[in-house]
Structure formats: structure tokens, C-alpha cells
C-alpha positions, 0 to 999 in steps of 0.5 A: 344452305342457310337462307341469308336474311340480308340477301332476302331483304335485297331481293324483296326490295328489288322485287318491290321496285315500281315499274316505270310508266310507259311513254305517252304516244306522240301527237299526230304530225300537223300538216304544213299550212298551204298558202292560198294563192291569190289571182285570176283563174289559173294565173297568179296575181303577179302574172296578172299584174305583169300582163296589165302593165304590158297592155298599158305600155303598148297603149302608150306607145301606140298613142305616141306613134299616131300623135302628130309631132307638134301642134297644127294651127287650124288657120293654116292653108292646106298644101295643094298638089305640086307638079311632077318634074320630068326635067330641069325646071328651065322655062321654055315658052313665055307669055307673049310668044307665038304658040307653036303649031301642033305638028313638026318635022323630026331630025330624020325628016319624018313629019309628026302631027298631034291627033285626037283619040280617033286619029283626027289631026288637032291644029291650032290654025283651026282654033283661031278665034277661040281661047285654047287651053293646052293641058299636058298630063298623064294618067299615072301622074297624081296631081294630073288626076287630082285636077281632072274633075276641075278640067271637066267642069271648066270645059262644061262651063266655057266650051260654048263661050269660046274655050277649046280645052285640049288635054295632051296625053304624054307618052301613053297609048291611045287605049290608055287615053280612051280608058281614062276619058271613059273613067272620068266622063271627059267631053273635051278633046284628048290629044295622043302625044304618044312620042312626046313630040308636042311636049318637047315642042312646047318645052315643058318640064313638068306634069301637069303643065298648062298653056293658055293661048289667046284668040290670035295664037299668042301664049298668055299664061303658062302654069307649071303644076296643077291649078285650082278651080278658082285660079283657072276661072280667073285666067279663062274669064280674063281671056274670054273677056268675061267679068270676074266670077262673083265671090261665093255667097256667105252662109246665112246666119242661123 
């Protein structure tokens, strides 16, 4: 078969066609950039900020809780303890009345007598010529406790000047009275009014209550509530006929 020149030419042209270049390899993938976390240790900045905010708020709330409401004038007097009421505040005995004896008879005819912690009778008749201070109290009464050191001081100061201080313990046992006297080193007489007969006879309604009786057995002063040492001094010195206590000395200038 004769060779076709046109076909040969085409074959040559096809054989001479340049080869396509191989594609360039793709660049390696760039790893994603990891954002650097700011904070303290394992905690993020947001967590640290939140914790600081909580602490600040808690501190403000605590400050408000302990801050007194309003301002306090440093010149105002400090309130004194008040009486512990046991009944209606209706006055019974009044200044000028004859002080009842510390004994009596119950409705059923049985007799009662105020005795001390050793069982010895306490009689106003035996104390004529002395100023008698009856102090009705109990060991569970806070204002009674607060004035006990003052009573001890008054007894030590005026016992040898004509004062007979009798602490009448109301509706408590003799052992309660002994423990209390030992705790506060009390040297004055304690009356054990276990059944409150003396308390009712004197028509008291509060604890503590104070009756000041003169040398003739007449009630001269009734105080329903605790006494300050200055007030007690003024009453006792007046009844004993002593001059008023001198005012406290002013501090020397520095």
C-alpha cells in the first residue's frame, strides 16, 4: 500500500506536539494561628476579672452591714441599763410610808419570815437607828448584775457609818444566792426570798428595785431600776446626814 504523504505529515506533526508540563506541587498547608490566652495561671482574664468584681461587691456589702445608720453625736449620754419589769408598773409603797416588817402571815394562816443565806431571821426592828437599803434582785437579771459591783462598793464605804444594805434575792434558792455572793465577793447581807413573800409585801414590780428606809423605819426613797454610783451616793449620804460627795477632781493640764 502506497504511503500517503499527507498522512505522514500529520503523524509527524502529532508526534512532534510538545508534552504538557507537570503541575507544580501545592505548598504545604499553613497551620491555623492559635490565639494566645491572657490571664493568670490556668484562669482566663475574664475569669480573673469576674472574681475581682465579686470580691469588691462582697467588701462593699460587708461595709454597709457593719456601718451604723446615721451619725452618732459623741456628746450624747450613754443609755443606762433599765429595769426588768415583772408586773404592771403601779407604784406600791411611797416615800413617807412605814416600811413593812420582813415577815407576815399567808392567807392559809402559815407564817413566813425573811432569812439570810445561813437561815437567820432578818428583822427591820433589829436595825432601828440604821439607814436600811433593801435591794430586790435576781442573779438572772442583767441590770441587777450590772449594778452589783456598785452595791459592794457602797456597802464597804458606808457599813461602818450606819448603813445596813440587804440584798433580797427573789424566788431563787439559797445555793443560788451563795454562789452569786461568792462570785462577786459580797460582804453585805443576802436575804433568801424564796417564795417572793417579801417582794409582794413591798409591792415591787421591777428588778432591781431599791427601798431606802430611814433610822425610824420610814420609807424615804423608792427607785424602780438600777442605780448609778453617783445617785446611790447622793441618797445614802443624805439619809446618813453626811455632806454631799465632793465633785471629782479635774485632770491636771499636761
